[in-house]
GUVOSE-703325 format. One record per atom (N, C-alpha, C): residue in one letter; x, y, z. Coordinates in pm, whole numbers, padded with zeros to 5 digits, always signed. Atoms other than C-alpha are relative to their C-alpha. Layout:
AXYZ ...
//
This chain:
M-00115-00079-00021 M-01376-00008-00509 M+00098+00043-00124 I-00073-00112+00082 I-01134+00239-00646 I+00136-00122-00042 H-00116+00066+00046 H-00888+00084-00850 H+00113+00123-00033 Y-00107-00103+00023 Y-00529+00306-00862 Y+00094-00112-00080 H-00100+00041+00092 H-00297+00192-01153 H+00155+00081+00039 G-00094-00033-00035 G+00043+00197-01100 G+00106+00065-00067 T-00122-00095+00122 T+00336+00462-01297 T+00105-00073+00033 P+00028-00052+00080 P+00488+00462-01450 P-00054-00078-00118 I+00057+00088+00097 I+00304+00356-01782 I+00029+00099-00151 S-00022-00088+00107 S+00477+00438-02108 S-00028-00063-00165 P-00050-00143+00063 P+00479+00534-02431 P-00105+00089+00085 L+00094-00067-00077 L+00310+00849-02249 L-00122+00024-00096 S+00127-00006+00101 S+00069+00867-02541 S-00116-00059+00044 E+00125+00085-00060 E-00097+00574-02405 E-00016+00022+00147 L-00017-00005-00131 L-00049+00669-02068 L-00147+00147-00017 E+00086-00117-00028 E-00283+01015-02158 E-00117-00061-00037 L+00153+00081+00041 L-00555+00784-02319 L-00084-00067+00108 M+00046+00067-00121 M-00587+00657-01959 M-00052+00122+00089 G+00035-00150-00056 G-00747+01025-01877 G-00164-00034+00105 G+00144+00027-00119 G-01032+00964-01567 G+00068-00120+00050 E-00026+00115-00120 E-00870+00649-01405 E+00054+00069+00099 H-00086-00033-00164 H-00689+00676-01041 H+00137-00064-00068 F-00153-00001+00050 F-00343+00666-01079 F+00108-00016+00168 C-00101-00007-00101 C-00074+00536-00803 C+00168+00035-00070 V-00158-00010+00006 V+00275+00718-00818 V+00041-00012+00090 S-00073+00043-00104 S+00567+00627-00645 S+00102+00089+00056 Y-00107-00076-00052 Y+00796+00856-00433 Y+00144+00001-00105 A-00123+00120+00042 A+01070+00587-00592 A+00013+00044-00136 D+00016-00022+00108 D+00957+00698-00934 D-00112+00102-00050 P+00139-00047+00010 P+00761+00968-00980 P+00016+00121-00150 R+00002-00087+00145 R+00811+01079-01359 R-00124+00039-00056 D+00193-00011+00087 D+00425+01075-01426 D-00076+00090+00077 L+00139-00052-00089 L+00296+01267-01118 L-00054+00127-00057 V+00076-00114+00098 V+00247+01584-01384 V-00127-00027-00029 R+00041+00021+00151 R+00101+01440-01608 R-00185-00090+00068 C+00110+00120-00067 C-00118+01183-01380 C-00151+00104+00104 L+00041-00134-00083 L-00244+01520-01128 L-00110+00065-00149 R+00076-00072+00092 R-00378+01642-01466 R-00119-00047-00059 I+00157+00118+00083 I-00587+01343-01625 I-00058-00056+00112 G+00078+00113-00072 G-00672+01125-01320 G-00108+00060+00073 Q+00084-00046-00072 Q-00943+01135-01114 Q+00004+00038+00172 S-00101-00019-00091 S-00692+01093-00827 S+00094-00103+00016 V-00147+00084-00011 V-00364+00982-00711 V+00047-00033+00091 M-00080-00022-00125 M-00221+00817-00443 M+00125-00044+00024 L-00114-00064-00005 L+00074+00888-00368 L+00105-00052+00090 D-00067+00081-00094 D+00319+00603-00248 D+00113+00009+00043 N-00115-00070-00075 N+00614+00656-00013 N+00100-00042-00088 G-00099+00020+00022 G+00810+00473-00187 G+00113-00136+00069 A-00085+00020-00090 A+00961+00277+00095 A+00038-00167+00023 F-00011+00181+00076 F+00965-00109-00032 F+00146+00043-00074 S-00100-00018+00087 S+01196+00035-00307 S+00127+00084+00053 T-00099-00078-00070 T+01413+00231-00087 T+00066-00133+00068 F-00065+00159-00080 F+01454-00096+00137 F+00080-00049-00073 T-00033+00122+00040 T+01530-00343-00107 T+00113+00077-00055 R-00128-00014+00014 R+01803-00124-00234 R+00119+00036+00127 G-00051+00031-00109 G+01955-00113+00081 G+00066+00170+00030 E+00014-00160-00009 E+01911+00273+00103 E-00107+00080+00150 K+00075-00079-00134 K+01766+00505+00434 K-00128+00064-00071 F+00107-00039+00056 F+01439+00570+00376 F-00007+00201+00082 D-00031-00165-00055 D+01419+01033+00409 D-00110+00018-00029 E+00118-00018-00011 E+01060+01074+00531 E+00007+00147-00018 R+00053-00135+00032 R+01125+01463+00529 R+00072+00024-00114 A-00031+00016+00163 A+01249+01430+00134 A-00146-00005+00001 F+00109-00002+00090 F+00934+01289+00066 F-00106+00102+00026 Y+00069-00084+00015 Y+00723+01517+00254 Y+00032+00117-00015 E-00007-00142+00085 E+00857+01805+00113 E-00036-00020-00178 W+00071+00016+00134 W+00757+01635-00222 W-00151-00035-00009 L+00164+00043-00045 L+00391+01550-00079 L-00066+00150-00021 D+00031-00131-00051 D+00348+01922+00047 D-00059+00095-00120 P+00086-00077+00096 P+00266+02107-00280 P-00121-00056-00065 V+00098+00088+00087 V+00043+01814-00419 V-00110-00056+00088 L+00075+00094-00067 L-00120+01658-00128 L-00134+00111+00041 A+00116-00043-00035 A-00462+01760-00123 A-00156-00107-00084 P+00138+00082+00021 P-00847+01610-00160 P-00041+00012-00139 P+00041+00147-00047 P-00915+01361-00341 P+00120-00035+00010 H-00163+00029+00002 H-00500+01294-00362 H+00002-00036+00197 W-00073+00003-00058 W-00379+01101-00091 W+00132-00079-00002 A-00112+00044+00011 A-00059+00951+00039 A-00015-00130+00105 V-00051+00068-00095 V+00077+00631+00219 V+00096+00104+00061 V-00081-00123-00089 V+00194+00772+00554 V+00156-00145-00018 P-00155+00072-00012 P+00604+00609+00585 P-00060-00120+00111 D-00026+00144-00095 D+00631+00267+00722 D+00118-00070+00012 V-00137+00057-00004 V+00945+00089+00825 V-00017-00175-00056 I-00005+00142+00059 I+00977-00242+00606 I+00074-00091+00076 G-00098+00101-00098 G+01069-00529+00856 G+00002+00031+00167 G+00000-00040-00125 G+00983-00304+01168 G-00071-00067+00078 D+00107+00070-00075 D+00796-00417+01468 D-00059+00117+00017 V+00066-00131-00057 V+00538-00195+01614 V+00035+00137+00049 Q-00093-00068-00035 Q+00752+00010+01807 Q+00044+00132-00113 A-00047-00104+00098 A+00901+00152+01504 A-00081+00038-00097 Q+00064-00008+00091 Q+00612+00149+01294 Q-00060+00152+00073 Q+00061-00178-00024 Q+00465+00413+01549 Q+00057+00145+00006 T-00127-00081-00017 T+00808+00611+01587 T-00026+00063-00147 M+00026-00039+00145 M+00728+00645+01215 M-00170+00114+00005 L+00131-00092+00018 L+00379+00753+01205 L+00014+00128+00075 A+00015-00120-00072 A+00450+01028+01457 A+00092+00096-00014 T-00115-00057+00111 T+00670+01179+01179 T-00146+00080-00093 W+00152-00059+00048 W+00343+01278+00997 W-00002+00150-00008 P+00001-00116-00001 P+00308+01639+00946 P-00112+00070-00065 F+00094-00042+00119 F+00003+01651+00742 F-00155-00056+00103 N+00104+00049-00042 N-00372+01602+00841 N-00051-00139-00001 R+00018+00151+00039 R-00490+01214+00891 R-00092-00015-00098 S+00102+00040+00114 S-00750+01256+00649 S+00077-00002-00167 L-00067+00013+00072 L-00467+01265+00401 L+00101-00076-00011 G-00107+00110+00053 G-00255+00989+00435 G-00057-00131+00057 I+00065+00115-00057 I-00357+00593+00539 I+00147-00073+00021 P-00148+00100-00081 P-00081+00429+00767 P-00042-00147-00068 V-00035+00106+00029 V+00023+00098+00697 V-00026-00163+00093 W+00021+00112-00090 W-00088-00263+00872 W+00083-00077-00103 H-00024+00067+00046 H+00139-00520+00752 H-00039-00137+00120 L+00040+00133-00054 L+00036-00852+00786 L+00038-00087+00078 G-00144+00085-00094 G+00345-01007+00975 G-00007+00089+00195 L+00075-00018-00143 L+00241-00776+01287 L-00132-00016+00075 P+00143+00061-00122 P-00007-00845+01569 P-00163+00094-00042 I+00156-00019+00058 I-00384-00819+01481 I-00068+00160+00071 S+00042-00024-00092 S-00398-00596+01784 S+00041+00211-00038 Y-00079-00071+00051 Y-00178-00339+01585 Y-00102+00098-00103 L+00117-00070+00123 L-00461-00300+01301 L-00127+00021+00055 C+00085-00046-00084 C-00710-00256+01540 C-00022+00154+00047 E-00084-00177-00064 E-00493+00078+01657 E-00042+00092-00099 L+00006-00090+00120 L-00488+00182+01304 L-00109+00060+00005 A+00104-00068+00030 A-00798+00195+01227 A-00093+00067+00078 N+00054-00120-00129 N-00952+00318+01511 N+00005+00116-00007 S-00065-00154+00038 S-00727+00638+01487 S+00004+00058-00107 W-00014-00115+00178 W-00698+00707+01139 W-00098-00053-00063 G+00120+00034+00062 G-01005+00551+01019 G+00019-00072-00111 R-00069+00034+00126 R-00838+00390+00726 R+00113-00055-00002 V-00051+00098-00001 V-00582+00112+00686 V+00081-00054-00139 C-00069+00069+00110 C-00337+00010+00395 C+00053-00174+00040 F-00039+00090+00009 F-00284-00360+00389 F+00151-00052-00055 G-00123+00085+00068 G+00092-00471+00313 G+00021-00119+00014 S-00010+00114-00063 S+00202-00818+00266 S+00148+00018+00014 S-00126-00008-00046 S+00528-00912+00445 S+00017-00117+00107 A-00029+00102-00095 A+00703-01159+00663 A-00051-00125-00077 E+00052+00130+00032 E+00575-01504+00638 E-00103-00011-00111 Y+00165+00020+00154 Y+00245-01367+00421 Y+00066+00103-00114 W-00062-00132+00130 W+00461-01185+00149 W-00033-00055-00107 Q+00077+00057+00129 Q+00296-01424-00114 Q-00113+00017+00026 I+00117-00006-00010 I-00003-01280-00192 I-00073-00104-00091 G+00103+00067+00089 G-00270-01513-00294 G-00010-00125+00068 S-00078+00106-00053 S-00084-01781-00086 S-00089-00103+00122 A+00130+00057-00125 A-00313-02028+00185 A+00039+00098+00121 K+00025-00054-00160 K-00120-01864+00489 K-00034+00110-00035 W+00057-00148+00040 W-00205-01506+00283 W-00105+00048+00059 C+00132-00044+00010 C-00542-01569+00240 C-00053-00031+00110 G+00001+00018-00165 G-00559-01735+00630 G+00010+00133+00067 R-00011-00149-00105 R-00434-01408+00800 R-00094+00133-00066 M+00088-00034+00038 M-00640-01241+00556 M-00140+00006+00044 D+00112+00034-00047 D-00954-01398+00676 D+00010+00057+00155 E-00039-00033-00143 E-00838-01347+01017 E-00032+00118+00047 A+00016-00157-00022 A-00794-00955+00992 A-00134+00049+00009 F+00140-00037+00024 F-01141-00932+00833 F-00046-00043+00111 N+00092+00069-00104 N-01289-01138+01108 N+00030+00091+00080 V-00020-00032-00113 V-01117-00940+01368 V-00068+00141-00017 L-00013-00153+00038 L-01192-00590+01220 L-00168-00006-00012 M+00149+00012+00001 M-01600-00707+01144 M-00046+00025+00129 R-00009+00080-00168 R-01591-00855+01531 R+00000+00159+00074 E+00003-00115-00137 E-01457-00477+01675 E-00048+00095-00033 F+00085-00086+00065 F-01634-00252+01430 F-00141+00013-00083 G+00154+00052+00066 G-01966-00413+01325 G+00015+00014-00163 R-00059-00029+00177 R-01828-00304+00964 R+00132+00002-00017 I-00158+00016+00018 I-01518-00338+00798 I-00007+00164-00036 P-00051-00137+00000 P-01343+00005+00771 P+00071+00031-00144 W-00079-00017+00133 W-01176+00165+00468 W+00136-00130-00019 V-00086+00040-00003 V-00907-00070+00378 V+00043-00015-00170 H-00024+00021+00116 H-00682-00055+00110 H+00122-00107-00044 G-00083+00077+00003 G-00463-00334-00038 G+00112+00039-00061 L-00127-00064+00144 L-00102-00269-00163 L+00072-00107-00118 R+00028+00061+00096 R-00060-00456-00452 R-00120-00101-00023 M+00137+00112+00004 M-00400-00650-00415 M-00109+00009-00110 L+00110+00005+00144 L-00571-00538-00766 L-00038-00152-00047 G+00044+00133+00038 G-00536-00907-00826 G-00137-00061+00074 Q+00097-00007-00123 Q-00780-00955-00523 Q-00124+00074-00021 A+00125-00095+00041 A-01073-00746-00705 A-00114-00022+00024 A+00127+00067-00032 A-01309-00959-00698 A-00052-00092+00128 G+00016+00028-00149 G-01275-01042-00325 G+00068-00109+00019 P+00103+00006-00095 P-01387-01223-00107 P+00021+00134+00087 W-00011-00105-00073 W-01267-00967+00107 W-00035+00116-00048 P+00029-00099+00060 P-01417-00619+00097 P+00100+00154-00032 M-00077-00093-00041 M-01179-00383+00039 M-00028+00116-00080 A+00083-00118+00037 A-01279-00015-00046 A+00101+00043-00120 S-00129-00001+00120 S-00901+00020-00282 S+00059-00056+00003 A-00083+00164+00015 A-00655-00179-00407 A+00093+00085-00129 D-00109-00042+00092 D-00297-00080-00644 D+00061-00137-00062 S-00108+00087+00045 S-00122-00283-00877 S+00083+00089-00089 T-00101-00033+00129 T+00168-00222-01167 T-00022-00138-00088 N+00016+00081+00102 N-00037-00478-01366 N+00002+00067-00123 V-00010-00047+00133 V-00133-00251-01631 V+00181+00041-00090 G-00084-00050+00057 G+00202-00076-01663 G+00125-00092-00009 R-00087+00177+00027 R+00404-00421-01653 R-00072-00097-00059 N+00089+00186+00087 N+00167-00672-01868 N-00066+00050-00117 F+00053-00075+00118 F+00013-00449-02089 F+00067-00035-00175 K-00083+00029+00146 K+00267-00494-02391 K-00041-00107-00003 D-00030+00120-00064 D+00311-00882-02264 D-00193-00052-00093 A+00143+00069+00014 A-00075-00915-02339 A-00080+00036-00146 G+00061-00072+00117 G-00115-00708-02666 G-00137+00055+00038 E+00128-00096-00027 E-00346-00482-02518 E+00013+00104-00004 C+00030-00154-00023 C-00392-00075-02513 C-00003-00023+00210 P-00020-00017-00126 P-00325+00003-02143 P-00119+00073+00087 R+00074-00079+00001 R-00648+00200-02151 R-00152-00132+00041 C+00112+00098+00018 C-00851-00124-02209 C+00026-00124+00073 K-00037+00103-00102 K-00619-00372-02010 K-00078+00091+00162 A+00082-00040-00097 A-00756-00125-01719 A-00093+00014+00035 R+00128+00034-00027 R-01065-00114-01761 R-00067-00118+00041 D+00038+00155-00049 D-01120-00455-01751 D+00041-00031+00144 L-00030-00005-00130 L-00985-00460-01382 L-00117+00131+00009 D+00040-00120-00130 D-01170-00137-01263 D-00182-00094-00041 A+00145+00084+00004 A-01513-00389-01416 A-00015-00110+00143 I+00071+00127-00117 I-01469-00614-01119 I+00049+00061+00136 N+00015+00009-00157 N-01557-00570-00757 N+00009-00077+00124 P+00078+00110-00111 P-01583-00720-00430 P-00112+00006+00050 P+00156-00028-00077 P-01861-00781-00219 P+00023+00098+00109 S-00024-00114-00056 S-01917-00481-00010 S-00024-00033+00128 D+00081+00032-00130 D-02003-00698+00329 D+00108-00109+00028 W-00022+00082-00032 W-01827-00950+00526 W-00007-00075+00100 R+00051+00114-00116 R-01922-01270+00722 R+00106-00102+00082 I-00140+00047-00055 I-01712-01392+00972 I+00007-00180-00054 R-00041+00100+00056 R-01523-01706+00843 R+00098-00077+00105 A-00047+00086-00054 A-01384-02014+01021 A+00120+00005-00055 L-00120+00049+00073 L-01034-02016+01044 L+00095-00148-00001 Q-00020+00165-00034 Q-00829-02328+00983 Q+00031-00077+00161 Q-00002+00047-00121 Q-00728-02363+01350 Q-00145-00035+00067 E+00126+00023-00099 E-01059-02305+01467 E-00102-00126-00062 M+00089+00128+00079 M-01199-02583+01217 M+00077-00106+00053 S-00089+00109-00071 S-00958-02815+01383 S-00022-00059+00097 L+00028+00055-00172 L-01082-02818+01739 L-00115-00079-00012 
//
């Protein structure tokens, strides 16, 4: 798994010591972007749509694309803009605004949306971000875990192997059981001081945890009750 550590991380002297890590920089707070591009292995460029949503503002995809344009190149990639709380049609309309090659972006499937839409994204983009939403907002809850099982079951049946799945805010699930290819969180930046650790040490502890590489179909609760 590729572990993306969310920014900002301060003080900057501590961030500098994290050279060689993978970073996540959000459009909503891009202050560390230049430094992360210089010292990081790769940078995941988050669209910041959720932050915009929580502030009651309208997401400006054109401004986001202008921000991406000078820095979006391999190995860096961006989270394709999504509509928080939107239905499939709203998501598809937003996806259609993506102006770059699809290899440079990963679209979002919200767990509250139909599984058929997940398969559509995985088939047409090759990679997909999982975002927790609606009744599946609480990562790690029983309902959330059941939905993850359901999604991975369908992906396995549909494609014969799990495509590239990125877990948004899911580094806490790095040990599995879901075989995600990458995930991000702000765990290091938010918590290293409270834990009495340096951010580099905390990041490397997280980096040492990986999920299994395969997936075996799991019985779901409704299936077990039949």
